[in-house]
C-alpha positions in Angstrom: 140.8 80.7 124.0 140.5 81.0 120.3 142.0 77.6 119.8 139.6 76.1 122.4 136.6 77.7 120.7 137.8 76.4 117.3 138.3 72.9 118.9 134.8 73.1 120.3 133.4 73.8 116.9 135.3 70.8 115.4 134.0 68.6 118.2 130.5 69.6 117.4 131.1 68.6 113.8 132.6 65.3 114.8 129.8 64.4 117.1 126.9 65.8 115.1 126.4 68.7 117.5 126.3 66.5 120.5 129.3 68.0 122.4 129.0 70.9 124.8 131.6 73.6 124.7 134.7 72.5 126.6 135.9 74.2 129.8 139.6 74.6 130.7 140.7 74.8 134.3 144.2 74.0 135.6 145.1 72.3 132.3 142.1 70.0 132.4 139.5 70.2 129.5 136.0 69.1 130.6 133.1 68.5 128.2 129.8 66.7 128.1 129.0 64.5 125.2 125.5 63.4 124.4 125.8 59.8 123.0 122.2 59.0 122.6 121.7 56.7 119.7 125.4 55.7 119.5 126.5 52.1 120.0 129.1 51.3 122.6 131.8 51.0 119.9 130.8 54.4 118.5 130.9 56.0 121.9 134.4 54.7 122.5 135.6 55.8 119.1 134.2 59.4 119.5 135.6 59.7 123.1 139.0 58.5 121.9 139.0 61.0 119.0 138.0 63.8 121.3 140.7 62.9 123.8 143.4 62.6 121.1 142.5 65.9 119.6 142.1 67.8 122.8 145.6 66.8 124.0 147.1 68.7 121.0 145.7 72.0 122.2 148.4 74.1 124.0 147.7 74.2 127.7 145.6 71.0 127.8 147.2 68.4 130.0 144.2 66.1 130.7 140.7 65.5 129.2 137.6 64.6 131.2 134.6 63.5 129.2 131.2 63.0 130.7 128.7 61.1 128.6 124.9 61.4 128.7 122.6 59.2 126.8 119.0 60.2 127.0 118.0 57.8 124.3 114.6 58.0 122.7 112.6 54.9 123.6 112.6 52.2 120.9 109.3 51.5 119.3 108.5 47.8 119.3 106.4 46.0 116.8 105.3 42.5 118.0 104.8 39.9 115.3 102.5 37.2 116.8 100.3 34.3 116.1 98.0 32.2 118.2 99.7 28.9 117.1 103.0 27.7 115.6 103.6 26.7 112.0 102.0 29.7 110.3 105.2 31.4 109.2 105.4 34.1 111.8 109.2 33.9 112.1 109.6 34.0 108.3 107.4 37.1 108.2 109.4 38.7 111.0 112.7 38.2 109.3 111.5 39.5 106.0 109.6 42.4 107.5 112.8 43.5 109.3 114.8 43.2 106.0 112.1 45.1 104.0 112.0 47.9 106.6 115.8 48.2 106.5 115.6 48.6 102.7 113.0 51.3 103.2 115.4 53.3 105.3 114.1 52.4 108.7 116.8 51.8 111.4 115.4 48.5 112.6 116.6 45.7 114.9 115.2 42.2 115.2 114.6 40.2 118.4 113.8 36.5 118.3 111.5 36.2 121.4 110.8 32.6 120.7 113.0 31.5 123.6 112.3 27.8 123.3 112.3 27.5 119.5 114.5 30.2 118.1 114.9 30.3 114.3 116.0 33.8 113.4 119.7 33.0 113.5 119.1 30.5 110.6 116.6 32.7 108.7 119.1 35.6 108.9 122.3 33.6 108.1 123.9 34.5 111.5 124.2 31.2 113.2 127.9 31.4 113.5 127.8 34.8 115.2 128.0 35.4 119.0 126.9 38.6 120.7 129.3 40.4 123.0 128.4 42.2 126.2 129.4 45.5 127.7 128.3 47.2 130.9 125.9 44.3 131.5 124.2 44.9 128.1 124.2 42.6 125.2 125.5 44.0 121.9 123.5 42.7 119.0 125.1 40.7 116.2 125.0 42.2 112.7 123.2 40.1 110.1 124.4 40.1 106.5 121.4 42.2 105.6 122.2 45.2 107.7 119.8 44.4 110.5 121.2 44.0 114.0 119.6 41.1 115.8 119.6 38.9 118.9 118.2 35.4 119.4 118.7 32.6 121.8 120.0 30.8 118.8 123.1 33.0 119.1 123.6 32.0 122.8 122.9 28.3 123.1 124.3 25.2 121.4 122.4 24.2 118.3 119.8 21.6 119.1 120.0 22.1 122.9 116.6 22.2 124.6 116.0 25.0 127.1 114.2 23.5 130.1 113.3 26.9 131.6 110.2 27.9 133.5 108.3 31.1 132.6 110.2 33.6 134.8 113.6 32.5 133.5 112.4 32.7 129.9 110.9 36.1 130.6 114.2 37.4 132.1 116.1 36.1 129.1 113.7 37.9 126.7 114.2 41.1 128.7 117.9 40.9 128.2 117.5 40.5 124.4 115.1 43.5 124.2 117.1 45.7 126.5 120.3 45.3 124.6 122.4 48.1 123.2 120.6 48.7 120.0 122.6 51.7 118.9 120.8 54.1 116.6 117.9 51.7 115.9 114.5 53.3 116.1 112.3 50.2 115.8 112.5 46.7 117.0 110.7 43.8 115.3 110.0 41.2 118.0 109.2 37.7 116.7 106.9 36.5 119.5 106.6 32.9 120.6 103.3 31.2 119.5 100.5 31.2 122.0 99.3 33.5 124.8 101.2 32.3 127.8 103.6 33.7 130.5 106.4 34.8 128.2 104.0 36.7 125.8 102.2 38.4 128.6 105.3 39.4 130.5 106.8 40.9 127.3 103.7 42.8 126.4 103.2 44.2 129.9 106.8 45.2 130.5 107.8 46.5 127.1 104.5 47.8 125.8 104.7 47.4 122.0 103.7 50.3 119.8 101.6 47.8 117.8 101.1 44.2 116.8 101.1 42.3 113.5 99.1 39.1 113.6 100.0 36.2 111.2 97.7 33.5 110.1 97.1 31.0 107.3 93.6 31.1 105.7 92.7 27.9 107.5 89.8 28.1 110.0 91.8 26.4 112.8 94.7 28.9 112.5 92.2 31.8 112.4 90.6 30.6 115.7 94.1 30.9 117.3 94.8 34.2 115.6 91.7 35.6 117.2 93.1 34.6 120.6 96.3 36.4 119.9 94.4 39.5 119.0 92.5 39.2 122.2 95.7 39.1 124.2 96.9 42.4 122.7 93.5 44.0 123.1 93.4 43.1 126.8 96.8 44.7 127.3 95.8 47.7 125.2 98.4 47.2 122.5 97.0 48.6 119.2 96.6 46.2 116.2 98.6 47.2 113.1 96.9 44.5 111.1 96.7 40.9 110.0 98.8 39.1 107.4 97.5 36.0 105.5 100.5 33.6 105.0 100.6 30.5 102.7 97.9 32.1 100.7 97.6 30.1 97.4 100.1 27.8 95.8 101.2 28.2 92.2 102.5 25.0 90.7 106.0 25.6 89.4 105.4 23.2 86.5 102.0 24.1 85.2 101.3 27.4 86.8 97.9 26.3 88.2 97.1 28.0 91.5 95.5 26.0 94.2 94.5 26.9 97.8 95.5 24.0 100.1 94.8 26.1 103.2 91.7 27.9 101.9 91.3 31.3 100.5 90.7 34.8 101.9 90.0 33.6 105.5 92.4 36.0 107.1 91.2 39.0 105.2 87.6 38.1 106.1 88.6 37.7 109.8 90.4 41.0 109.7 87.2 42.6 108.4 85.1 41.0 111.1 87.4 42.2 113.8 87.6 45.7 112.4 91.4 45.7 111.8 93.5 46.4 108.7 94.4 43.6 106.4 98.1 44.0 105.5 98.4 41.6 102.6 99.1 38.0 101.5 102.3 36.0 101.2 102.0 32.9 98.9 102.8 29.3 99.8 105.9 29.1 97.6 108.8 26.6 97.4 111.2 29.5 96.7 110.3 31.2 100.0 110.8 27.9 101.9 114.1 27.2 100.2 115.5 30.7 100.6 114.4 30.8 104.2 116.1 27.5 105.0 119.3 28.9 103.3 119.2 32.2 105.3 118.4 34.3 102.2 115.2 36.3 103.0 113.2 37.0 99.8 112.7 40.6 101.1 116.3 41.2 100.2 115.4 40.9 96.5 113.1 42.6 94.1 111.2 39.6 92.7 107.4 39.1 93.3 108.0 37.6 96.7 110.3 40.4 97.8 107.6 42.9 96.6 105.0 41.1 98.7 107.0 41.5 101.9 107.9 45.1 101.0 104.3 46.0 100.5 103.5 44.8 104.0 106.5 46.7 105.4 105.3 49.9 103.7 101.9 49.6 105.4 103.6 49.1 108.8 105.7 52.2 108.3 102.5 54.2 107.3 100.8 53.0 110.4 103.7 53.9 112.7 103.9 57.4 111.1 100.2 58.0 111.9 98.6 57.0 108.6 96.7 54.3 110.4 
């Protein structure tokens, strides 16, 4: 039994304390392995290593491994807007990258079923998710963020003529994928307040929501509607981000405000919710986004702007709200 006890200790080291002590009966070693937080590939690798090692122990003729995975529920942060064209997807991608750089184990879901853009923003258009045990396995972006988008599953440029229930089911498959050790999901919501948005919020209950708007009055009117949806479904508001806030001319340096100034911050104050910060209207952000190179991956002024917002989101999630 000394060898078995020693093997049990090595198993605990191998699996970070997740393996129960093995039991030997009639040459069969039985053990229970807690695989919560491990991806499918990691589970297979750990099980194979355990089986290979166990069969070297004298008297062991077979190995039976039972796996349990009482995974902690993922926290979901919904990034939403009342209308399209305000930069919600760009913020979602950069927020995920910034969170990853802050040490958060984060995944990214492109919930805009009809107009997915995250595959382009995160330079992963050529990657296809696999499936195992009826669960999708997210693709890995070049920035260390696992992600899923309909852009990974359908042909480029193909329109999805789906009614609400079909879109809702597709979104559920993306969110309920095998996210491995991720602790947080950033969900890039579709614009508006329709069936898909309502189904997602009711079924998956986000921990909080980030609202994106430009300073323009028309965008703010729709942002207020998005806030109302989350309030009606009792999803807490993390805060509001003002995007396309000020344009600095790359030639003369003069700053102008084509969409107005400070409107989102004022609206946040009126609604009694935190203002998370501003992202400028910048050619560099547009170019890098089109090229699949999120500015949050760098340390220039634009990267810092996204990281500042990510830090406030982390503080809110950790109770500093």
